[in-house]
C-alpha angles and dihedrals in degrees: 000000000000123000113222117196115225109219090210093063120005095172092085111035117208119226111221135168115243112232116251113259116242119242092242135012110252136140127043124334120200116211108203119201108201092198098253116142113279094003087123090059090056092047093047089056092045092052091053091049094047093050091049094049099039109025092178096064128096120221122207124186127220135174135204114223091232138004092222094075138041117268112279115262091245092056093047091051091047091052092046091051096045105035141057096198135024129209115187117206118220120180144142 
């Protein structure tokens, strides 16, 4: 079991199972820009690399309104309904 530290409260780590990795990347990948400066630059590059390595995937882009708060529930539900994987872009 892997311990993942929750940045909102590291005094009590939460034990979670890491999801099994699929044998190949296929389906829809969500790239979530959390609205930090230059995060879009990172995600632009990741999109190019993903499409080059796995031409069968679809990439969809999403953005949080601000990095200071969690993604709104509606956005989280939209991503969950439309994507198989999520990559969140953090940058400064």
